[in-house]
N, C-alpha and C positions, 0 to 999 in steps of 0.2 A: 503495500501499498503505502509507505516513503516514496517505494519508488516514484506511481502515476504523480505524486506529491509536485516531483524536482522536477518534473519532466511538465507539469504543469507551468511550475514559474519561472521551467527555462523559455520552454514555451508565451511565452507572458513577456520576457525579457527581453528576446527575441524582436515582437513586436513591440514593445514600448522602442526597442531602441531603431529598428527598421520606419519606425516613425517618424521619431524623433531627425534620426540620418533625411529625410524626404522635407521637411523641416529647413533646416540645415541650407541642404541645396539651396533647396528654392528664397529664400529666408538671402546668402549672397550669394548666388548668382550671377555670373558677370559679364563685364557691363564691355560695349563695343564703342567703342568712336564709330557715327555713321562716315562711310567715307560719302568724298564728292564729288554728287550727281549731276549728268549733265543731261540738263532736263530743259523742254517749253512749254509754255502756258495752250491750249489749248478751249482757241476764241468760246466762246460762248460758256465756258465751267470756270469755279474757284483756280487759281493756282496759290501756291503758299512762296513767302520766302525764307521759312524755314519750323523745319520740324519737333522743333524744342519750345514746347506748346505751353509750357508748364502742369503736361496732364499725358498719362500713358496713351498712348494712340498705335494702333498696328496700319505697318505701312504695307502693302496689299501690289505688288503685279504682275498684271494681269496680259492678255491682251484677246480681242473679239472674236478670232478662231478660234481658239479655245475651246474644245467643249467641254475639259475640266473647272474653267472659269467658270463658263454656263452654267455649270450643275449648282455651284458653289453658289453664284447670285441672288441667290435668295436668298445662303445663310450671308452675305458680307447688310442682305436688307434689315437683317431683326438684329443683327447684331449695336448697327447706323440706329434701327427703334430703339433699340435699353443703350442708348447715349455714349456708343464707346466709337469714338472718332477715328475714323478711318480713310489715309492718307493714300491716292491711287495714283502707282504707277504705271499708265499704262503702253503698252511693247511695240503696237502698232506701227505702224512707220507711217499710211497719214492718219489725222489725226478729222480731218470728219469720220471716218472707220469713228470712231473711238464714243465720238460727239453721238452717232449716229446708236451705235449702239445703248448707251445710255438712257436716251432722249426714250429709244424703243423696251427698257428691263426696268429704268430705272435708272437713277444714279445715291445708289450706297455712299459713297465719297463725303466726308468734309470738302474736300479739295480733291483735282486732279492736274496730272503734266502725262505729258507724253516724252518719253524715251527720244538722246536723242542719238537714228545709228547703233542702237545698242547700248551706249556707255556705259550705259550707268547699271545692265544689266551686268556686262562685264567688271565693273565696281565693286555688286551684292554677291559678287558668284554666285548669281541665281541660273539652273542648265534647266531647270521646265519650268511655263507656269503650271497653276498657278506657282509665287512663292509669296510667303508674308510673315513680316518680322514685327514684334510686335517691340517697341521703345522707351525709355523712361520716357518722364516729364521734361527732361531735356533733351532729350532724342538721340540717345545712349540707346543702344543694339542689345534686348537682351537677350530676347529669342529669336529662330526662326524657323518654319515651318514649311519645307518644302512639299507641291503636290494638294490636295483641296485638303482644306478643311472637314471634319466633320464635328460628331457631337461628343465623342467619345474623345475628340483632339479640345473642342473648348473645353471641355468639365478637368480631363485632367492636367492639360496647360498654359490655356492660354488664360485661363481664369483667373488658375491658383497668381500669377505670374503678374495681370493686372491689377488683382484687388491685391496681392501684398504692395502694388507700387502707388493703388489709389490712398492706402494707407501712410508713408509713406512724405505723400505726396504734401498732402495737407498742413 
């Protein structure tokens, strides 16, 4: 019977240690400066001067022809409706394609710019679309998600980091 008690105690200690380690990792996530981006405004859509907005945000790199980007679009609109600022970088060669896409589907972005000849995607080391970055209130990169986000990614990665950053920014 004593063996069962020791096993239970060790299991509980392991669980507490694992949760503590996860909390430590979230609280001490590395911050990287955002590289220099080469962007252009898109006529009729708001742009930005800086991504150091004083509150945590998402930076989303997408393309109008990207099937995963199209599938993820409604999720981005839901995040916008929750009050999470999302800044978009369109990888489309023609600004008119980006504008038409957003006019037809709805614009989830607080501001959106167009990547000039893929220079920003290269600076951000984007290998696939969509790619989403979680930014601190100071515009530093806290995390990145390559590929489309889903509810599991939101619950396990995005929300915990944003929540921590909102608390830190207060």
